[in-house]
C-alpha positions in Angstrom: 125.9 47.0 40.9 124.6 49.9 38.5 127.9 50.5 37.5 128.7 46.4 36.1 125.3 47.3 34.3 126.2 50.4 32.0 129.5 49.1 31.2 127.4 46.4 29.9 125.2 48.6 28.1 128.3 50.8 26.6 130.5 47.1 25.1 126.7 46.4 23.4 126.5 50.1 22.0 130.4 49.8 20.3 130.0 46.4 19.1 126.8 47.9 17.4 128.2 50.6 16.0 131.5 48.8 14.6 129.3 46.2 13.2 127.2 49.2 11.1 131.0 49.9 10.0 131.6 46.9 8.4 128.9 46.6 7.1 128.8 49.8 5.2 132.9 48.8 4.0 131.1 45.4 2.7 128.5 47.8 0.3 131.6 50.1 -1.2 133.1 47.1 -2.5 130.2 45.6 -4.6 129.4 48.7 -5.9 132.7 49.3 -6.6 133.5 45.7 -9.0 129.8 46.8 -10.1 131.1 50.1 -11.4 134.1 47.8 -13.1 131.8 46.3 -15.9 131.0 50.0 -17.2 133.5 52.6 -18.0 132.3 54.7 -16.5 132.2 53.9 -13.2 136.0 52.5 -13.0 137.1 55.9 -14.1 135.7 57.7 -11.1 137.4 55.4 -8.7 140.5 55.4 -10.6 140.9 59.1 -10.7 139.8 59.3 -7.0 142.3 56.8 -5.8 140.3 56.7 -2.3 137.4 55.1 -0.3 135.3 57.4 2.0 135.2 55.1 4.8 133.0 56.3 8.3 134.3 57.7 10.8 135.1 55.8 14.0 133.1 57.2 17.2 135.0 58.7 19.9 136.0 56.7 22.2 136.2 59.4 25.1 132.4 59.8 24.7 130.9 57.3 26.6 127.4 56.4 26.8 125.9 57.9 29.4 124.6 55.6 32.0 120.8 55.3 32.6 119.6 56.4 36.0 117.5 54.4 38.3 114.2 56.6 36.4 114.9 55.4 33.0 115.5 51.8 34.2 113.0 51.5 36.5 113.0 47.7 35.7 116.6 47.1 37.1 115.7 49.4 40.4 112.7 46.9 40.9 115.1 43.9 40.8 117.4 45.7 43.3 115.0 46.6 45.2 113.5 42.8 45.3 117.3 41.7 45.7 117.8 43.7 48.5 114.4 42.8 50.3 115.5 39.3 50.1 118.8 39.8 51.5 116.9 41.9 54.6 114.6 38.7 55.7 116.1 37.1 58.5 117.5 33.8 58.5 116.0 33.2 62.3 113.3 34.5 64.3 114.5 37.3 67.3 114.8 35.7 70.3 112.3 36.8 72.8 113.8 38.6 76.0 113.7 36.2 79.0 111.0 37.7 81.6 112.2 39.0 84.5 111.8 36.8 87.9 108.9 38.0 90.0 110.5 38.5 93.4 109.4 35.9 95.8 107.1 36.9 98.6 108.7 38.1 101.7 107.7 35.2 104.5 105.2 36.7 106.7 106.3 36.7 110.6 104.7 34.0 112.5 102.6 35.4 115.0 102.9 34.6 118.8 100.9 32.2 120.1 98.3 34.2 122.3 97.8 33.0 125.5 94.5 32.4 126.6 93.3 34.6 128.1 91.7 34.2 131.7 88.4 35.2 132.4 87.8 36.1 135.9 84.8 33.5 137.3 81.5 35.9 137.9 81.0 36.4 141.2 76.9 35.1 143.1 75.7 38.2 142.6 74.2 39.1 146.5 70.7 39.7 146.4 69.8 43.4 148.0 69.1 43.0 151.7 65.3 43.4 151.9 64.4 46.5 154.4 60.6 45.8 155.0 59.2 47.9 157.8 57.9 45.9 160.8 54.4 47.2 161.0 54.1 45.2 156.9 56.0 42.0 158.2 53.7 42.3 161.6 50.6 42.3 159.0 51.8 39.7 157.2 52.6 37.2 160.2 49.1 38.2 161.5 47.6 37.6 158.7 49.4 33.8 158.2 48.2 32.6 161.7 44.3 33.4 160.1 42.6 33.5 164.2 39.6 34.8 165.2 40.7 37.1 168.6 41.3 40.2 170.0 44.6 40.6 170.6 46.8 43.5 172.9 49.5 45.2 171.6 52.7 45.5 173.7 54.1 49.5 174.5 58.2 49.8 174.9 57.9 49.6 178.6 55.5 46.6 178.6 58.5 44.7 175.9 60.7 45.2 179.2 58.3 43.9 181.5 57.1 41.1 179.5 60.2 40.1 177.3 62.9 41.5 179.9 64.2 44.1 176.7 65.2 47.4 176.4 64.0 49.7 174.0 67.3 50.4 173.0 68.1 46.9 171.7 66.0 47.3 168.8 65.6 49.7 165.7 61.5 48.8 165.9 59.4 46.1 167.3 55.4 45.0 167.3 54.3 42.4 169.7 50.6 41.2 170.1 48.9 38.7 172.7 45.5 37.5 173.4 43.3 39.4 175.6 41.7 36.5 177.4 43.7 33.9 178.7 43.0 31.2 177.7 44.6 31.1 174.4 48.5 30.9 174.2 48.5 32.7 170.9 51.0 35.6 170.7 53.9 36.7 167.9 56.9 39.0 168.5 58.4 41.1 165.3 61.5 42.9 165.9 64.3 44.5 163.5 66.9 44.5 165.9 69.8 47.2 166.0 73.1 46.6 164.8 74.8 43.9 167.0 71.9 42.6 168.7 70.2 39.9 166.5 71.7 38.0 169.8 70.3 39.8 172.7 66.8 39.6 170.7 66.4 36.1 170.2 67.7 35.4 174.0 64.8 37.5 174.9 62.3 35.5 172.9 63.5 32.2 174.5 63.1 33.8 177.5 59.7 34.7 176.9 59.2 30.7 175.6 60.3 29.6 178.3 58.1 31.3 180.4 55.3 30.6 178.3 56.0 26.8 178.8 56.2 27.3 182.2 52.8 29.0 182.7 51.1 26.6 180.2 52.4 22.9 181.1 49.6 22.7 183.9 46.7 24.6 182.4 45.1 23.5 179.4 47.3 20.9 177.9 46.2 21.4 174.0 47.5 25.3 174.3 50.6 23.7 175.9 51.1 21.9 172.8 51.0 25.0 170.8 53.7 26.6 173.0 56.0 23.5 172.6 55.3 24.0 169.2 56.7 27.6 169.2 59.0 28.9 165.9 61.8 31.6 166.4 63.2 32.7 162.2 66.1 35.5 161.9 66.8 37.0 158.8 69.3 39.7 159.1 68.4 42.1 161.4 64.7 40.9 161.2 63.2 38.7 164.0 60.4 37.0 164.5 59.2 35.1 167.7 56.0 33.1 167.3 52.9 30.6 168.9 49.8 29.3 167.1 48.3 26.9 165.7 49.4 27.9 162.7 53.1 29.2 163.1 54.8 27.7 160.1 52.6 29.3 157.8 53.6 32.8 160.1 57.4 31.6 159.5 56.8 31.9 155.3 55.1 35.2 155.7 57.9 36.1 157.4 60.6 35.0 155.3 58.8 36.0 152.1 59.6 40.0 153.4 62.4 39.7 154.8 64.5 36.7 153.3 
């Protein structure tokens, strides 16, 4: 493009020079005819016999090609044309979004078997272990009788109840001093494996009382018939009296 512009400028300068040369020739002819009217001018022209012609410019000498700095307008036009050609025809395609990897399926949890909880065992209450003296005192207090009692010894126990002292760990037996009362009680803690032996001895004592009071004082005989016999563990109670049931309740509270 620059070469074309330079070539066009060079041709314009050459044509301008040729036009100037033609003008000078016309001027020379006019001056020469005017001089023909005068003798002096004619003679001078005839003597010389030649007409000076201007030198044509050397074709080899070409005019300098203007640079971009000398012709800023052409450079700006070229830049503008170049910028116009740079415009893209269409918008650039956006890159496709990368596909997100699918989440891995979580393995299904195995079904948990229902836990079989052990059935709670019923709590076994601790066995009470009160002293025989405490139990006997509670029984006597429950009878609520105003009388004097005689306490049996181990020898008396064998005589009255037919029970060996080795069959019990501890015992307390009381009967009235007066033979007009049938009220008595026997509290014992049997030795291991001797509970039935102690019970049998208590039933033997009841049978003896029944035979004694059957024909003597019917009121006391009623007490003998309504005797009470209770067993809690190794503890045994035999009681005859008006408040025999209250005595059993007191016995259970301490031994059951």
